[in-house]
C-alpha positions in Angstrom: -1.5 -15.6 -16.0 2.3 -16.2 -16.0 4.0 -14.5 -13.0 7.6 -14.1 -14.1 10.2 -11.8 -12.6 9.3 -9.1 -15.1 5.7 -9.0 -13.9 6.7 -8.8 -10.3 9.2 -5.9 -10.9 6.5 -4.1 -12.9 4.0 -4.5 -10.0 6.7 -3.3 -7.6 7.3 -0.3 -9.8 3.6 0.6 -9.9 3.3 0.2 -6.2 6.2 2.7 -5.8 4.5 5.2 -8.1 1.2 5.0 -6.2 3.0 5.2 -2.8 4.9 8.3 -3.9 1.9 10.2 -5.3 0.5 11.5 -2.0 3.8 12.7 -0.5 4.6 14.4 -3.8 1.3 16.1 -4.3 0.6 17.0 -0.6 3.7 16.7 1.6 2.0 18.6 4.5 -1.1 16.4 4.4 1.1 13.2 4.2 3.1 14.4 7.3 -0.1 15.1 9.2 -1.4 11.6 8.5 1.9 10.0 9.5 1.7 11.9 12.8 -1.8 10.6 13.4 -0.6 7.0 12.6 2.2 7.3 15.1 -0.3 7.6 18.0 -2.2 4.4 17.0 -1.8 1.2 19.0 0.1 -1.7 17.5 -3.2 -3.7 17.3 -4.8 -1.0 15.2 -1.9 -0.8 12.8 -1.8 -4.6 12.6 -5.5 -4.7 11.8 -5.1 -2.1 9.1 -2.2 -4.1 7.6 -4.3 -7.2 7.6 -7.2 -5.5 5.9 -4.8 -4.2 3.2 -3.4 -7.7 2.7 -6.8 -9.3 2.4 -8.1 -6.6 0.0 -4.9 -7.1 -2.1 -5.3 -10.9 -2.2 -8.9 -10.5 -3.3 -7.9 -8.1 -6.0 -5.2 -10.4 -7.3 -7.6 -13.4 -7.2 -10.3 -11.4 -9.0 -8.1 -9.9 -11.7 -6.2 -13.1 -12.5 
C-alpha cells in the first residue's frame, strides 16, 4: 500500500464526513453527549483517546 499525500487527504476527508454525521443528524443528542464528556476526569478522557488510537492502529494494520 502506497501512502501518498492523496491517500492521506482522502482519509482526512472521510474522517470529517464521519465526524460530522452525528451533529448533523442529531444536534441535540450530540450536545447532550458533549455535556456528559465535559464532566469526565482527564484520565478518563485520556483512556478513551488511547483506546481509539489503539483500535485505529489495529484497523490500519489489519486493512493494509
